[in-house]
C-alpha positions as CSV (number, residue, x, y, z in Angstrom):
1,M,53.8,-49.5,-66.1
2,T,50.1,-50.5,-65.8
3,A,47.3,-48.0,-65.9
4,T,46.4,-48.8,-62.3
5,A,49.9,-48.8,-60.9
6,I,50.3,-48.2,-57.2
7,R,51.8,-44.7,-56.6
8,L,54.6,-44.9,-54.1
9,L,56.4,-42.2,-52.2
10,L,59.8,-43.1,-50.6
11,V,60.8,-41.3,-47.4
12,D,64.3,-42.0,-45.9
13,D,67.2,-39.7,-44.9
14,D,69.8,-42.0,-46.5
15,P,70.1,-41.4,-50.3
16,L,71.6,-44.9,-50.7
17,V,68.6,-46.5,-49.0
18,R,66.2,-44.5,-51.2
19,A,68.2,-45.5,-54.3
20,G,68.1,-49.1,-53.4
21,L,64.3,-49.0,-52.6
22,A,63.6,-47.2,-55.9
23,L,65.6,-49.8,-57.9
24,M,63.9,-52.6,-56.0
25,L,60.3,-51.3,-56.1
26,G,60.5,-49.5,-59.4
27,G,61.1,-52.8,-61.2
28,A,57.7,-54.0,-60.4
29,A,55.3,-53.5,-63.3
30,D,52.4,-52.4,-61.0
31,I,54.4,-49.9,-58.8
32,E,55.3,-46.4,-59.8
33,I,57.8,-44.4,-57.7
34,V,56.2,-40.9,-57.8
35,G,58.6,-39.1,-55.5
36,E,61.2,-39.2,-52.7
37,A,61.7,-37.2,-49.5
38,A,64.7,-37.1,-47.2
39,D,63.0,-36.0,-44.0
40,G,59.6,-36.1,-42.3
41,S,59.4,-32.3,-42.7
42,E,59.2,-32.8,-46.5
43,V,56.4,-35.4,-46.5
44,A,53.4,-33.0,-46.5
45,D,54.6,-31.1,-49.6
46,A,55.7,-34.3,-51.3
47,V,52.2,-35.9,-50.8
48,E,50.5,-32.8,-52.1
49,R,52.7,-32.8,-55.2
50,T,52.7,-36.5,-56.0
51,R,49.4,-37.9,-54.6
52,P,50.8,-41.3,-53.6
53,D,48.7,-44.3,-52.7
54,V,51.3,-45.6,-50.3
55,V,54.2,-43.9,-48.4
56,L,57.2,-46.1,-47.3
57,M,58.4,-44.1,-44.3
58,D,61.6,-44.5,-42.3
59,I,61.2,-44.1,-38.6
60,R,64.5,-42.4,-37.6
61,M,65.2,-39.1,-39.5
62,P,67.1,-36.1,-38.2
63,S,64.6,-33.2,-38.3
64,V,61.1,-34.6,-38.3
65,D,61.0,-38.3,-37.6
66,G,58.7,-40.8,-39.2
67,L,56.4,-41.1,-36.2
68,T,55.5,-37.4,-36.3
69,A,55.2,-37.4,-40.1
70,T,52.9,-40.4,-39.9
71,E,50.7,-38.8,-37.3
72,R,50.4,-35.6,-39.4
73,L,49.8,-37.5,-42.6
74,R,47.1,-39.8,-41.2
75,A,45.2,-36.9,-39.8
76,R,44.7,-35.5,-43.3
77,P,41.5,-36.3,-45.2
78,D,42.1,-39.0,-47.9
79,A,45.6,-39.7,-46.5
80,P,47.7,-42.4,-48.2
81,Q,48.5,-45.6,-46.5
82,V,51.8,-45.6,-44.5
83,V,54.2,-48.5,-44.2
84,V,57.0,-47.9,-41.7
85,L,60.6,-48.9,-42.4
86,T,62.6,-49.9,-39.4
87,T,65.6,-51.9,-38.2
88,F,63.7,-53.2,-35.2
89,H,61.0,-55.8,-35.0
90,A,58.7,-54.4,-32.3
91,D,60.2,-51.5,-30.4
92,E,58.1,-48.7,-28.8
93,Q,58.6,-46.5,-31.9
94,V,57.0,-49.1,-34.1
95,L,54.0,-49.4,-31.7
96,H,53.7,-45.6,-31.7
97,A,53.7,-45.6,-35.5
98,L,51.0,-48.3,-35.6
99,R,48.8,-46.4,-33.1
100,A,49.3,-43.3,-35.2
101,G,47.7,-45.1,-38.2
102,A,50.5,-46.8,-40.1
103,A,49.2,-49.9,-41.8
104,G,52.2,-52.0,-40.9
105,F,55.9,-52.2,-40.9
106,V,58.8,-53.8,-42.8
107,L,62.3,-54.3,-41.7
108,K,65.1,-52.7,-43.8
109,D,66.7,-56.1,-44.3
110,T,63.4,-57.7,-45.6
111,P,63.9,-59.6,-48.9
112,P,63.0,-57.4,-51.9
113,A,60.1,-59.5,-53.0
114,E,58.5,-59.2,-49.5
115,I,58.7,-55.4,-49.5
116,V,57.1,-55.4,-53.0
117,D,54.3,-57.7,-51.6
118,A,53.9,-55.4,-48.6
119,V,53.3,-52.4,-50.7
120,R,50.8,-54.3,-52.8
121,R,48.9,-55.6,-49.8
122,V,48.7,-52.2,-48.1
123,A,47.5,-50.6,-51.4
124,A,44.8,-53.3,-51.4
125,G,43.7,-52.5,-47.9
126,D,45.4,-55.3,-46.0
127,P,47.8,-54.8,-43.1
128,V,51.4,-55.8,-43.3
129,L,51.5,-57.9,-40.1
130,S,51.5,-61.6,-40.3
131,P,50.0,-63.5,-37.4
132,A,53.5,-64.2,-36.0
133,V,54.5,-60.6,-36.2
134,T,51.1,-59.5,-34.7
135,R,51.8,-61.7,-31.7
136,Q,55.2,-60.2,-31.3
137,V,53.9,-56.7,-31.5
138,M,51.1,-57.5,-29.0
139,R,53.6,-59.0,-26.6
140,H,55.7,-55.9,-26.8
141,A,52.6,-53.8,-26.2
142,A,51.6,-55.8,-23.1
143,G,53.8,-53.9,-20.7
144,T,52.2,-50.5,-21.6
145,A,48.6,-51.5,-21.9
146,G,47.5,-51.1,-18.2
147,S,46.1,-47.6,-18.2
148,R,44.5,-48.1,-21.6
149,Q,42.4,-51.2,-20.6
150,A,39.3,-49.5,-19.3
151,P,39.0,-47.0,-22.1
152,A,39.6,-49.7,-24.7
153,R,36.9,-51.9,-23.3
154,E,34.5,-49.0,-23.3
155,R,35.2,-48.4,-27.0
156,L,34.7,-52.1,-27.8
157,D,31.4,-52.1,-26.0
158,L,30.1,-49.9,-28.9
159,L,30.3,-53.0,-31.1
160,N,27.5,-55.6,-31.5
161,D,28.3,-59.2,-30.8
162,R,29.1,-60.1,-34.4
163,E,31.4,-57.1,-34.9
164,R,33.1,-58.0,-31.7
165,E,33.8,-61.5,-33.0
166,V,35.3,-60.1,-36.2
167,A,37.4,-57.6,-34.2
168,L,38.8,-60.4,-32.1
169,A,39.6,-62.4,-35.3
170,V,41.3,-59.3,-36.8
171,A,43.4,-58.9,-33.6
172,R,44.6,-62.5,-34.0
173,G,46.0,-61.5,-37.4
174,L,43.6,-63.5,-39.5
175,A,43.0,-62.6,-43.1
176,N,39.4,-62.0,-44.3
177,A,39.1,-65.4,-45.9
178,L,40.1,-67.2,-42.7
179,I,37.7,-65.0,-40.7
180,A,34.9,-65.9,-43.1
181,T,35.6,-69.6,-42.7
182,E,35.9,-69.5,-38.9
183,L,32.8,-67.3,-38.4
184,F,30.7,-68.9,-41.2
185,M,30.2,-65.8,-43.3
186,S,31.2,-64.6,-46.7
187,V,34.4,-62.6,-47.3
188,A,32.2,-59.7,-48.4
189,T,30.3,-59.7,-45.1
190,V,33.6,-59.8,-43.2
191,K,34.8,-56.7,-45.1
192,T,31.5,-55.0,-44.3
193,H,31.9,-55.7,-40.6
194,V,35.5,-54.5,-40.6
195,S,34.5,-51.3,-42.3
196,R,31.7,-50.8,-39.7
197,I,34.1,-51.5,-36.9
198,L,36.6,-48.9,-38.2
199,A,33.9,-46.3,-38.6
200,R,32.2,-47.0,-35.3
201,L,35.5,-46.8,-33.3
202,G,37.1,-44.0,-35.3
203,L,40.1,-46.1,-36.4
204,N,42.2,-46.0,-39.5
205,N,43.0,-49.7,-40.2
206,R,43.0,-53.3,-39.0
207,V,46.2,-52.9,-37.1
208,Q,44.6,-50.3,-34.8
209,I,41.7,-52.8,-34.2
210,A,44.3,-55.4,-33.1
211,L,46.0,-52.9,-30.8
212,L,42.7,-51.8,-29.2
213,V,41.6,-55.4,-28.6
214,H,44.9,-56.2,-27.0
215,D,44.7,-53.0,-24.9
216,A,41.4,-54.2,-23.6
217,G,43.0,-57.4,-22.5
218,L,40.8,-59.7,-24.6
219,L,43.6,-61.8,-26.0
220,D,46.4,-63.7,-24.3
221,E,50.0,-63.5,-25.4
222,D,49.6,-66.3,-27.9
223,G,46.8,-64.3,-29.6
224,H,43.8,-66.4,-28.4
């Protein structure tokens, strides 16, 4: 285990799933499983006790579901990042979790190496949504965006022109390096713009930027 290992909390009501995840993720030299919880009602205490960097959170649990637990967790100061575990690609519950501040989602049948990579990426501040998955999520959100369009556009009007360009690129699922190339700026400058966008709009992460841009109707279904 490295000195800078990513501290991970596993939350799932199925003990076999937790055991499988612990075996899979605990084998990575840079990931430390610091705790487990069997229900969303246990998350707050588990986070206080273990201080994780990332929480891998099942959506469907019997007492307090992962959506409620994510909302409560992300409302806390210095909240850990949340990755949602689901059996569905882009249902309404996944969208709810992303709007609540989850940094992305992984399917329960995702190959082990990809789940490990997802935890690493979220710990580093990157969302776990590829451009293809981003388009899928946005298409699913399209049917519910109507009443949110005007408020979303008002919020985006708070950005200057450059920040707006970066927000649109983030919404297309582009990584910082690609945004830097496309907009002719350094990666460090992109990161600065993203941080300013998050602060100015009161958002938690890049996924929420993407959802807000889509709610505003500024991208088509192909993400352009």
